[in-house]
A tleap script that builds the chain and sets N, CA, C and O, in Angstrom:
source leaprc.protein.ff14SB
mol = sequence {
  NMET LYS LYS GLN GLU ASN VAL GLY SER LYS
  VAL LEU ARG VAL VAL GLU LYS ILE VAL ARG
  ASN GLU VAL GLU LYS ASN CYS PHE ASP TRP
  PRO PRO VAL CYS MET GLY ILE PHE HIE GLN
  PRO LYS ARG PRO LYS ASN VAL LYS LYS GLU
  ASN ASN SER CLEU
}
set mol.1.N position { 97.040 -122.891 -94.766 }
set mol.1.CA position { 96.564 -124.661 -95.779 }
set mol.1.C position { 98.178 -124.786 -95.855 }
set mol.1.O position { 98.751 -125.646 -95.186 }
set mol.2.N position { 98.849 -123.942 -96.650 }
set mol.2.CA position { 100.475 -123.944 -96.628 }
set mol.2.C position { 100.839 -124.871 -95.805 }
set mol.2.O position { 100.761 -126.097 -95.880 }
set mol.3.N position { 101.376 -123.952 -94.756 }
set mol.3.CA position { 101.881 -124.218 -93.727 }
set mol.3.C position { 101.322 -126.323 -92.801 }
set mol.3.O position { 102.083 -127.117 -92.248 }
set mol.4.N position { 100.068 -126.429 -93.011 }
set mol.4.CA position { 100.041 -127.422 -93.018 }
set mol.4.C position { 100.723 -128.745 -93.555 }
set mol.4.O position { 101.067 -129.849 -93.131 }
set mol.5.N position { 100.724 -128.124 -94.547 }
set mol.5.CA position { 101.202 -129.306 -95.841 }
set mol.5.C position { 102.520 -129.434 -95.836 }
set mol.5.O position { 103.051 -130.542 -95.902 }
set mol.6.N position { 103.365 -128.038 -95.739 }
set mol.6.CA position { 104.660 -128.455 -95.170 }
set mol.6.C position { 105.333 -129.113 -93.777 }
set mol.6.O position { 106.496 -129.486 -93.621 }
set mol.7.N position { 104.522 -129.129 -93.075 }
set mol.7.CA position { 105.011 -129.564 -91.623 }
set mol.7.C position { 103.893 -131.396 -91.990 }
set mol.7.O position { 104.334 -132.262 -91.234 }
set mol.8.N position { 103.192 -131.728 -92.534 }
set mol.8.CA position { 102.904 -132.835 -92.718 }
set mol.8.C position { 104.084 -133.727 -93.574 }
set mol.8.O position { 104.434 -134.867 -93.269 }
set mol.9.N position { 104.788 -132.659 -95.103 }
set mol.9.CA position { 105.682 -133.316 -95.885 }
set mol.9.C position { 106.729 -133.650 -94.781 }
set mol.9.O position { 107.316 -134.728 -94.876 }
set mol.10.N position { 107.045 -132.722 -93.622 }
set mol.10.CA position { 108.774 -132.979 -92.702 }
set mol.10.C position { 108.432 -134.521 -91.963 }
set mol.10.O position { 109.261 -135.355 -91.601 }
set mol.11.N position { 107.077 -134.592 -91.878 }
set mol.11.CA position { 106.177 -135.220 -90.664 }
set mol.11.C position { 106.669 -136.978 -91.253 }
set mol.11.O position { 106.956 -137.987 -90.608 }
set mol.12.N position { 106.584 -136.702 -92.790 }
set mol.12.CA position { 106.234 -137.801 -93.523 }
set mol.12.C position { 107.748 -138.365 -93.701 }
set mol.12.O position { 107.944 -139.579 -93.646 }
set mol.13.N position { 108.962 -137.323 -93.945 }
set mol.13.CA position { 110.296 -137.652 -94.196 }
set mol.13.C position { 110.382 -138.444 -93.075 }
set mol.13.O position { 110.425 -139.674 -93.051 }
set mol.14.N position { 110.415 -137.293 -91.679 }
set mol.14.CA position { 111.253 -138.082 -90.631 }
set mol.14.C position { 110.394 -139.713 -90.671 }
set mol.14.O position { 111.052 -140.751 -90.740 }
set mol.15.N position { 109.399 -139.715 -90.634 }
set mol.15.CA position { 109.233 -141.221 -90.610 }
set mol.15.C position { 109.315 -142.218 -91.237 }
set mol.15.O position { 109.143 -143.380 -90.868 }
set mol.16.N position { 109.653 -141.712 -92.471 }
set mol.16.CA position { 109.970 -142.695 -93.730 }
set mol.16.C position { 111.953 -143.133 -92.781 }
set mol.16.O position { 112.629 -144.131 -92.530 }
set mol.17.N position { 112.033 -141.832 -92.629 }
set mol.17.CA position { 113.642 -142.202 -92.322 }
set mol.17.C position { 113.776 -143.118 -91.107 }
set mol.17.O position { 114.647 -143.986 -91.131 }
set mol.18.N position { 112.925 -142.979 -89.980 }
set mol.18.CA position { 112.647 -143.859 -89.248 }
set mol.18.C position { 112.752 -145.522 -89.504 }
set mol.18.O position { 113.418 -146.455 -89.054 }
set mol.19.N position { 111.703 -145.327 -90.486 }
set mol.19.CA position { 110.867 -146.780 -90.599 }
set mol.19.C position { 112.633 -147.475 -91.470 }
set mol.19.O position { 113.216 -148.504 -91.127 }
set mol.20.N position { 113.054 -146.541 -92.546 }
set mol.20.CA position { 114.059 -147.137 -92.923 }
set mol.20.C position { 115.037 -147.646 -92.303 }
set mol.20.O position { 115.456 -148.744 -92.668 }
set mol.21.N position { 115.668 -146.922 -91.149 }
set mol.21.CA position { 116.698 -146.981 -89.773 }
set mol.21.C position { 115.871 -148.579 -89.524 }
set mol.21.O position { 116.661 -149.461 -89.858 }
set mol.22.N position { 115.304 -148.829 -89.320 }
set mol.22.CA position { 114.453 -149.888 -88.293 }
set mol.22.C position { 114.305 -151.209 -89.084 }
set mol.22.O position { 114.328 -152.340 -88.598 }
set mol.23.N position { 114.185 -150.953 -90.081 }
set mol.23.CA position { 114.307 -152.107 -91.299 }
set mol.23.C position { 115.932 -152.473 -91.982 }
set mol.23.O position { 116.360 -153.599 -92.237 }
set mol.24.N position { 116.346 -151.710 -92.094 }
set mol.24.CA position { 117.834 -151.817 -92.162 }
set mol.24.C position { 118.680 -152.631 -90.904 }
set mol.24.O position { 119.635 -153.358 -91.175 }
set mol.25.N position { 118.147 -152.388 -89.316 }
set mol.25.CA position { 118.786 -152.850 -88.761 }
set mol.25.C position { 118.313 -154.189 -88.349 }
set mol.25.O position { 118.831 -154.966 -87.547 }
set mol.26.N position { 117.281 -154.309 -89.015 }
set mol.26.CA position { 116.202 -155.629 -88.043 }
set mol.26.C position { 116.775 -156.369 -89.607 }
set mol.26.O position { 117.385 -157.426 -89.443 }
set mol.27.N position { 116.647 -155.973 -90.823 }
set mol.27.CA position { 117.071 -156.857 -91.670 }
set mol.27.C position { 118.433 -157.620 -92.003 }
set mol.27.O position { 118.804 -158.737 -92.364 }
set mol.28.N position { 118.911 -156.499 -91.706 }
set mol.28.CA position { 120.468 -156.600 -92.460 }
set mol.28.C position { 121.362 -157.035 -91.244 }
set mol.28.O position { 122.469 -157.372 -91.665 }
set mol.29.N position { 121.268 -157.132 -90.008 }
set mol.29.CA position { 121.641 -157.048 -89.054 }
set mol.29.C position { 122.705 -158.307 -88.926 }
set mol.29.O position { 122.479 -159.169 -89.776 }
set mol.30.N position { 123.616 -158.548 -88.206 }
set mol.30.CA position { 123.799 -160.129 -88.195 }
set mol.30.C position { 125.114 -160.220 -86.897 }
set mol.30.O position { 126.242 -159.749 -87.040 }
set mol.31.N position { 124.577 -160.989 -85.583 }
set mol.31.CA position { 123.541 -162.062 -86.094 }
set mol.31.C position { 122.261 -161.528 -85.821 }
set mol.31.O position { 122.215 -160.486 -85.166 }
set mol.32.N position { 121.036 -162.147 -86.273 }
set mol.32.CA position { 119.820 -161.714 -85.988 }
set mol.32.C position { 119.595 -161.784 -84.575 }
set mol.32.O position { 120.185 -162.647 -83.926 }
set mol.33.N position { 118.606 -160.767 -83.876 }
set mol.33.CA position { 118.423 -161.367 -82.846 }
set mol.33.C position { 117.613 -162.269 -82.454 }
set mol.33.O position { 117.922 -162.267 -81.263 }
set mol.34.N position { 116.961 -162.895 -82.526 }
set mol.34.CA position { 116.681 -164.466 -82.551 }
set mol.34.C position { 117.277 -165.753 -83.277 }
set mol.34.O position { 116.901 -166.362 -84.278 }
set mol.35.N position { 118.411 -165.956 -82.349 }
set mol.35.CA position { 119.337 -166.806 -83.350 }
set mol.35.C position { 118.474 -168.302 -82.929 }
set mol.35.O position { 118.915 -169.246 -83.585 }
set mol.36.N position { 117.889 -168.503 -82.435 }
set mol.36.CA position { 116.457 -170.038 -81.752 }
set mol.36.C position { 116.338 -170.416 -82.990 }
set mol.36.O position { 116.560 -171.587 -83.294 }
set mol.37.N position { 115.980 -169.524 -83.876 }
set mol.37.CA position { 115.404 -169.918 -85.460 }
set mol.37.C position { 116.630 -171.294 -85.946 }
set mol.37.O position { 116.122 -172.407 -86.079 }
set mol.38.N position { 117.893 -171.192 -86.145 }
set mol.38.CA position { 118.639 -171.437 -86.481 }
set mol.38.C position { 118.917 -173.012 -85.848 }
set mol.38.O position { 119.338 -173.877 -86.615 }
set mol.39.N position { 118.701 -173.277 -84.652 }
set mol.39.CA position { 119.426 -174.484 -83.413 }
set mol.39.C position { 118.523 -174.638 -82.988 }
set mol.39.O position { 117.926 -173.981 -82.136 }
set mol.40.N position { 118.269 -175.504 -83.489 }
set mol.40.CA position { 116.690 -176.628 -82.935 }
set mol.40.C position { 116.869 -177.881 -82.526 }
set mol.40.O position { 116.716 -178.861 -83.256 }
set mol.41.N position { 117.227 -177.920 -81.256 }
set mol.41.CA position { 117.967 -179.301 -80.995 }
set mol.41.C position { 116.904 -179.860 -81.001 }
set mol.41.O position { 115.834 -179.257 -80.919 }
set mol.42.N position { 117.085 -181.778 -81.151 }
set mol.42.CA position { 116.201 -182.599 -80.985 }
set mol.42.C position { 115.787 -182.919 -80.047 }
set mol.42.O position { 116.684 -183.250 -79.272 }
set mol.43.N position { 114.493 -183.046 -79.512 }
set mol.43.CA position { 114.178 -183.620 -77.950 }
set mol.43.C position { 114.304 -184.712 -77.996 }
set mol.43.O position { 113.958 -185.400 -78.955 }
set mol.44.N position { 115.074 -185.318 -76.486 }
set mol.44.CA position { 115.016 -186.504 -76.041 }
set mol.44.C position { 113.871 -187.601 -76.692 }
set mol.44.O position { 112.816 -187.186 -77.171 }
set mol.45.N position { 114.170 -188.837 -76.653 }
set mol.45.CA position { 113.377 -189.876 -76.757 }
set mol.45.C position { 112.377 -190.183 -75.695 }
set mol.45.O position { 112.962 -190.065 -74.618 }
set mol.46.N position { 111.212 -190.503 -75.523 }
set mol.46.CA position { 110.937 -190.657 -74.453 }
set mol.46.C position { 110.627 -191.942 -74.141 }
set mol.46.O position { 109.726 -192.657 -74.581 }
set mol.47.N position { 111.662 -192.207 -73.154 }
set mol.47.CA position { 111.598 -193.561 -72.499 }
set mol.47.C position { 111.268 -193.844 -71.343 }
set mol.47.O position { 111.783 -193.357 -70.337 }
set mol.48.N position { 110.023 -194.982 -71.374 }
set mol.48.CA position { 109.723 -195.162 -70.303 }
set mol.48.C position { 110.540 -196.359 -69.381 }
set mol.48.O position { 111.049 -197.372 -69.859 }
set mol.49.N position { 110.531 -196.081 -68.343 }
set mol.49.CA position { 111.822 -197.203 -67.794 }
set mol.49.C position { 110.464 -197.791 -66.564 }
set mol.49.O position { 109.736 -197.146 -65.809 }
set mol.50.N position { 110.602 -199.393 -66.851 }
set mol.50.CA position { 110.072 -200.021 -66.104 }
set mol.50.C position { 110.285 -200.435 -64.892 }
set mol.50.O position { 111.395 -200.948 -64.753 }
set mol.51.N position { 109.581 -200.399 -63.888 }
set mol.51.CA position { 109.871 -200.857 -62.604 }
set mol.51.C position { 109.684 -202.044 -62.095 }
set mol.51.O position { 108.622 -202.480 -61.652 }
set mol.52.N position { 111.010 -202.745 -62.164 }
set mol.52.CA position { 110.285 -204.185 -62.318 }
set mol.52.C position { 111.187 -204.500 -60.384 }
set mol.52.O position { 111.871 -205.502 -60.179 }
set mol.53.N position { 110.872 -203.155 -59.015 }
set mol.53.CA position { 111.882 -203.801 -57.876 }
set mol.53.C position { 110.762 -203.711 -57.232 }
set mol.53.O position { 111.028 -202.918 -56.329 }
set mol.54.N position { 109.243 -204.142 -57.077 }
set mol.54.CA position { 108.531 -204.190 -56.400 }
set mol.54.C position { 108.766 -205.722 -55.901 }
set mol.54.O position { 108.051 -206.201 -55.021 }
savepdb mol mol.pdb
quit
């Protein structure tokens, strides 16, 4: 029983390190992975052309 508890605590520590590294990499990394959030160009106005050449 003691060995299972020891293995479980080691696994928990490894998972904690992995999660901490991922959070630091994703939250504090600059520039962020998706820069599309910051640059949102406006769509052009919908211009309907009249066809008078008939």
